[in-house]
C-alpha positions in Angstrom: 25.5 6.4 20.7 24.8 9.9 19.7 22.2 10.8 17.0 21.8 8.8 13.5 20.7 11.7 11.3 23.0 14.4 13.7 23.2 16.3 10.0 19.4 17.1 10.5 17.6 18.8 13.3 14.3 18.6 11.8 12.8 19.0 8.1 10.7 21.7 7.6 8.2 23.2 4.9 9.8 26.0 2.7 8.1 26.3 -0.3 8.8 25.4 -4.0 11.4 28.1 -4.2 14.1 26.7 -1.5 17.6 25.6 -2.6 17.9 23.3 1.0 18.2 19.7 0.0 16.9 19.5 3.5 13.8 21.1 3.2 10.3 20.0 1.8 8.9 22.6 -1.0 5.5 21.2 -1.1 4.7 19.1 1.8 3.2 21.9 4.5 1.6 19.2 7.0 -0.6 22.0 8.7 -1.9 23.2 5.4 -5.8 23.1 5.5 -6.7 21.3 2.1 -10.7 20.6 2.1 -11.1 20.9 5.6 -8.5 19.1 7.4 -4.7 19.5 7.3 -2.6 18.0 4.6 -1.0 15.5 6.6 -4.4 14.3 7.7 -5.1 13.9 3.8 -1.4 11.7 3.2 -0.9 9.9 6.6 2.5 9.1 5.6 4.3 6.0 7.0 7.8 4.0 7.0 8.3 0.7 6.1 10.2 -1.0 8.7 11.6 -3.1 6.3 13.1 -1.0 3.4 14.2 2.3 5.9 14.9 -0.1 9.1 16.8 -3.0 7.2 17.2 -2.9 3.7 21.0 -2.5 2.7 20.9 -2.6 -1.1 21.2 -6.0 -1.4 20.2 -7.5 -4.5 20.2 -10.9 -6.4 23.8 -9.8 -8.3 25.3 -8.7 -5.3 25.6 -7.5 -1.3 24.5 -5.0 0.6 26.0 -1.4 -0.2 24.8 0.5 2.7 25.5 0.3 6.3 22.0 -0.7 8.3 23.6 -2.2 11.4 23.2 1.4 13.4 26.2 0.9 15.3 25.0 -2.8 16.6 25.6 -6.3 15.8 23.6 -7.1 12.8 20.8 -10.1 14.5 21.0 -9.1 17.9 18.4 -7.8 20.2 20.9 -5.0 20.5 20.5 -4.4 16.5 16.8 -4.8 16.7 16.3 -1.9 19.9 19.1 0.2 17.4 16.8 -0.1 14.6 14.1 1.5 16.8 15.9 4.3 18.0 17.0 5.3 14.3 13.7 4.7 13.2 12.1 6.9 15.9 14.5 9.7 15.6 14.1 9.6 11.6 10.3 9.9 11.9 10.4 12.7 14.2 12.8 14.5 12.3 10.8 13.9 8.8 7.5 14.4 10.9 6.2 10.9 9.8 2.9 9.8 12.1 3.0 6.3 11.2 4.6 3.1 11.0 4.3 -0.5 9.6 6.6 -3.7 9.8 6.7 -7.5 9.5 7.1 -9.5 12.6 10.8 -10.5 11.1 11.5 -6.8 10.8 11.6 -5.7 14.0 13.5 -9.1 15.8 15.8 -11.6 14.1 13.8 -15.0 13.9 15.2 -18.0 16.0 15.2 -21.5 15.7 12.1 -22.0 18.2 9.1 -20.1 17.4 8.8 -19.4 21.4 12.0 -17.8 21.3 11.3 -15.7 18.2 7.7 -14.5 20.3 9.8 -13.5 23.4 12.0 -11.7 21.3 9.0 -9.8 19.6 7.4 -8.8 23.0 10.8 -7.1 24.1 10.9 -5.7 21.1 7.4 -4.3 21.4 7.8 -3.5 25.0 10.6 -1.2 23.8 8.8 0.4 20.8 5.8 1.5 23.0 8.2 3.4 25.5 9.7 4.9 22.5 5.9 5.8 21.3 5.4 7.2 25.1 4.9 11.1 24.3 4.8 11.1 21.0 2.2 11.4 18.4 3.7 8.2 16.2 1.5 5.3 15.9 1.5 2.0 14.0 -0.3 2.1 10.8 -0.6 -1.9 10.4 1.4 -4.8 10.9 1.7 -8.6 9.0 4.1 -11.5 9.1 6.9 -12.4 6.8 5.4 -15.6 5.7 7.8 -15.8 2.6 11.4 -15.4 3.3 11.6 -19.0 5.6 12.5 -22.1 3.5 9.5 -23.1 5.4 7.4 -21.4 3.1 8.8 -22.1 -0.1 5.1 -23.4 -1.5 3.5 -20.8 0.3 2.3 -20.1 3.6 -1.8 -21.1 3.3 -1.5 -22.4 0.2 1.7 -24.9 1.5 1.2 -28.6 1.0 2.2 -29.1 4.5 0.1 -29.3 7.5 2.8 -28.6 10.3 3.8 -25.2 8.0 -0.1 -24.3 7.9 0.0 -24.6 12.2 3.5 -22.4 11.7 2.1 -19.5 9.3 -1.1 -19.4 11.9 1.5 -18.8 15.0 2.8 -15.9 12.6 -0.2 -14.6 12.3 -1.4 -14.6 15.9 1.9 -13.4 17.1 1.5 -10.6 14.5 -1.6 -9.3 15.6 -0.8 -9.4 19.0 1.6 -7.1 18.6 -0.3 -5.1 16.0 -2.7 -4.4 18.3 -0.4 -3.7 21.3 1.1 -0.7 19.5 -2.0 0.0 18.1 -2.0 -0.4 14.9 -5.4 0.2 12.8 -4.8 -2.7 10.4 -3.4 -5.9 9.7 -1.8 -6.9 6.2 -1.7 -10.2 4.0 0.6 -9.8 0.8 0.6 -13.7 -0.2 4.4 -13.8 -1.5 4.4 -16.9 -1.9 0.5 -17.4 -2.4 0.5 -19.4 -5.5 2.0 -21.5 -7.5 4.9 -22.5 -10.5 3.0 -25.4 -12.7 -0.4 -26.7 -12.7 1.3 -30.4 -12.8 2.0 -30.0 -8.8 -0.5 -27.7 -8.3 -4.6 -28.1 -6.8 -5.4 -24.8 -6.9 -9.1 -25.0 -5.6 -7.8 -27.0 -2.3 -4.7 -23.8 -1.8 -7.3 -21.4 -2.2 -9.7 -22.7 0.2 -6.8 -23.5 2.8 -5.7 -19.7 2.1 -9.4 -18.6 2.7 -9.5 -20.5 6.1 -6.7 -19.3 6.9 -8.0 -15.5 6.4 -11.1 -16.0 8.4 -9.4 -17.4 11.5 -7.0 -14.1 11.4 -10.1 -12.2 11.0 -11.8 -14.0 13.9 -8.5 -13.7 16.7 -7.7 -10.4 15.6 -12.0 -9.4 16.3 -11.4 -11.2 19.5 -8.7 -8.9 20.5 -9.9 -5.6 20.0 -8.3 -5.0 16.0 -11.2 -2.4 15.0 -9.8 -1.5 11.6 -9.7 -3.3 8.5 -7.7 -6.6 7.4 -6.2 -5.7 3.6 -4.6 -8.1 1.4 -2.2 -6.4 -1.1 -2.5 -7.5 -4.6 0.6 -8.7 -6.7 0.6 -10.5 -9.7 4.3 -12.4 -10.0 7.4 -12.4 -7.9 8.4 -14.4 -6.7 5.7 -16.8 -7.9 5.3 -17.4 -11.5 1.2 -17.0 -10.9 0.0 -15.5 -7.2 -3.7 -15.8 -6.6 -4.2 -12.2 -5.7 -2.8 -11.2 -9.1 -4.7 -8.1 -9.1 -7.6 -5.4 -7.3 -10.5 -7.7 -9.1 -9.1 -11.0 -8.5 -8.4 -10.8 -4.8 -12.2 -8.6 -4.6 -13.4 -11.8 -5.9 -11.9 -14.1 -3.9 -12.9 -12.5 -0.7 -16.3 -12.0 -2.1 -16.0 -16.2 -3.1 -15.1 -17.1 0.6 -17.4 -14.4 2.5 -14.5 -11.9 3.8 -15.5 -9.0 1.8 -17.3 -7.2 5.0 -14.0 -7.6 7.1 -11.3 -7.2 4.0 -10.1 -4.5 2.0 -7.3 -3.7 -0.3 -3.6 -2.3 0.2 -2.8 -1.2 -3.1 0.8 -1.0 -4.5 1.6 1.1 -6.9 4.7 -1.0 -8.3 2.3 -4.1 -8.1 0.1 -2.2 -10.3 2.3 -1.9 -13.0 3.4 -5.3 -12.6 -0.2 -6.4 -13.2 -0.2 -4.1 -16.6 -2.7 -1.8 -14.6 -2.0 1.8 -13.7 -2.1 2.9 -10.1 -4.9 5.1 -10.6 -7.0 1.7 -12.3 -6.5 -0.4 -8.9 -7.5 1.9 -6.9 -10.3 2.9 -9.0 -11.3 -0.6 -9.1 -11.0 -0.8 -5.5 -13.5 2.4 -4.8 -16.2 1.2 -7.1 -16.2 -2.1 -5.4 -16.4 -0.5 -2.0 -12.5 -2.0 -0.8 -10.0 1.0 -1.1 -8.4 0.6 2.2 -4.5 1.9 2.3 -1.7 2.4 0.1 2.1 1.3 -0.7 3.7 4.3 -2.0 6.0 3.7 -4.3 6.6 3.5 -8.2 8.3 0.7 -10.5 10.9 1.2 -13.6 9.3 0.3 -16.9 12.4 -0.6 -18.2 13.1 -3.5 -15.4 10.7 -6.6 -15.0 10.9 -6.6 -11.4 9.3 -5.1 -8.2 12.0 -2.2 -8.0 10.5 -0.3 -4.9 11.6 3.2 -6.2 10.9 6.4 -4.3 8.1 8.3 -6.0 8.5 11.1 -7.7 6.4 11.1 -11.0 3.8 13.8 -10.2 1.2 12.7 -13.1 0.7 9.8 -11.4 0.9 10.9 -7.6 -1.9 13.6 -9.1 -3.8 10.7 -10.3 -3.8 8.3 -7.9 -4.6 11.0 -5.2 -7.5 12.7 -7.5 -8.7 8.4 -6.9 -8.1 8.4 -3.5 -10.0 11.9 -2.9 -13.0 10.5 -5.3 -13.0 7.3 -2.8 -13.5 9.8 0.5 -10.2 9.7 1.5 -8.4 7.5 4.1 -10.0 6.7 7.3 -7.9 3.8 8.6 -5.2 3.5 6.1 -2.4 5.9 4.8 0.5 6.1 2.3 3.0 3.5 3.3 6.7 4.3 1.7 7.5 0.8 0.8 10.1 2.6 -1.1 13.8 1.5 -1.3 16.8 3.7 -2.3 18.7 2.9 -5.2 21.7 1.0 -4.6 24.0 3.4 -5.3 22.3 5.9 -2.8 23.7 4.4 0.3 24.0 7.1 2.6 22.0 8.6 5.3 21.4 11.5 3.6 20.2 9.9 1.0 17.8 8.3 3.3 16.3 11.4 4.5 16.4 12.8 0.5 14.6 9.8 -0.7 11.6 11.0 2.0 11.8 14.5 1.1 11.1 13.7 -2.5 8.1 10.8 -1.9 6.7 13.3 0.4 7.0 16.0 -1.9 5.5 14.1 -4.7 2.6 13.3 -3.2 1.8 16.8 -1.6 1.7 18.1 -4.9 -0.2 15.1 -6.3 -2.8 16.0 -3.7 -2.5 19.6 -4.3 -3.1 19.1 -8.0 -5.8 16.7 -7.3 -7.8 19.0 -5.6 -7.5 21.8 -8.5 -8.4 19.0 -11.0 -11.5 18.2 -8.8 -12.6 22.2 -8.1 -11.5 22.2 -12.2 -14.5 20.4 -12.8 -14.0 20.1 -16.6 -13.0 16.1 -16.1 -16.3 15.7 -14.2 -18.6 17.9 -16.6 -17.5 15.7 -19.1 -17.7 12.7 -17.8 -21.4 13.2 -16.7 -22.1 14.7 -20.7 -20.2 10.8 -22.0 -22.9 9.1 -19.9 -25.8 11.7 -20.2 -28.2 9.5 -22.9 -28.7 7.1 -19.5 -30.5 10.6 -18.0 -33.4 9.8 -19.6 -36.5 7.7 -19.4 -35.3 4.8 -21.1 -31.8 4.8 -19.4 -33.1 5.1 -16.3 -35.4 2.4 -16.6 -32.3 0.2 -17.7 -30.4 1.7 -14.7 -33.1 0.1 -12.5 -33.4 -3.3 -14.2 -36.7 -2.5 -15.0 -35.9 -2.9 -18.5 -36.4 -6.3 -20.8 -34.1 -7.8 -23.3 -37.1 -8.0 -25.4 -38.2 -4.1 -24.8 -34.8 -3.4 -26.2 -34.4 -5.7 -29.0 -38.0 -4.0 -30.3 -36.8 -0.5 -29.9 -33.6 -1.1 -31.6 -35.3 -2.9 -34.6 -37.2 0.4 -35.0 -34.3 2.8 -34.8 -33.2 0.6 -37.7 -29.7 2.0 -36.4 -28.3 4.1 -33.8 -25.9 6.9 -34.0 -22.3 6.6 -33.0 -21.6 7.7 -29.6 -20.2 11.1 -28.8 -16.2 11.6 -29.1 -14.5 10.5 -26.1 -12.2 13.5 -25.9 -9.3 11.8 -25.0 -6.6 14.2 -26.2 -8.4 17.6 -24.7 -8.7 15.5 -21.4 -4.5 15.2 -21.1 -4.5 18.9 -22.1 -6.6 19.8 -19.0 -4.8 17.4 -16.7 -1.6 19.4 -18.4 -2.9 22.8 -18.0 -4.3 22.1 -14.1 -0.4 20.5 -13.3 1.8 23.3 -15.1 -0.7 26.3 -15.6 
């Protein structure tokens, strides 16, 4: 068939004043910022599952969007049509990366050997499409949550047979990721958790999850995966209690089981809010622990209690997120993967383009404002002043771990009572943020 997105040729940057709905207002891919082009700061990726597969189905209704791409659903022809549509879309939007689950690429067969053969065929086809382009795989993963066999999780399952199938899926997903030049490999433990402790051996399940990850790491390294293994934290949904609740929980798990030298975090904005945190909080926790890896770029709806995966448009959030990314040293292997989906009534191919323009512009604007926030210097200066009392001899002694509890107690008793800390100036700093964003 002809082009899937024949209503556009190439989405280009036209500036903030353009009225062209198929143009970028803020994303100027080659504009140099802090010594490298904007596209290298942001490293946008298309999520295969939402962009090429999600048709608007939700728990209350069937799909509203046609994602057959002119082929019969559930066939290899359909899988290849998704590849064709995806590469046309990425070229026209200037997106340089994609991410996938194994069963996003091909329909799962009743026999895992047939599924693997299908993955071999479709990955060969993807490689053909990649040739002559600069489009690459950012990361791959295995879907170990949709099939009924994973009702009790994959690594956390109570069935040794299911555990073996999980291992097989991970092995093949790693094979395909490396074959496609993927930089990283992700674990999202969608059902690695429990509903009630009445039927759960928590320690047993966590140990088995760690063992599965350890085997995956060893195999991935043996076949040439050079980048990071990533955990994507999420607190709930579909399980009531998930073991990778948030970044801090997942980092503690990795350190407990000796996986922290190979694993980092893939932080999703919507998952952060479901955990009761801000997006920037989760990024700061990762950076503080040397665990910053990659980002799933979306946003949630605070009026809804589930994972809505909306395309990001909140520039406050994208600014504060890119501030954290820049402070963490920027992306190395990772990037901004749009794990985002159109709203159910936005069901046309034009809407798909509008959504990506929205998300890419939102993060481009966030990047430029984050740079201004850093260059402005007032926030960093205030934080330095806030902790200035620790710059003296006593403070440095505490920081160096050379002070004793008795020594500090004696000093406190001699003081009788300390002065209250200086003001935190939150409202002033929020005003600085507004001035940088809108001044």
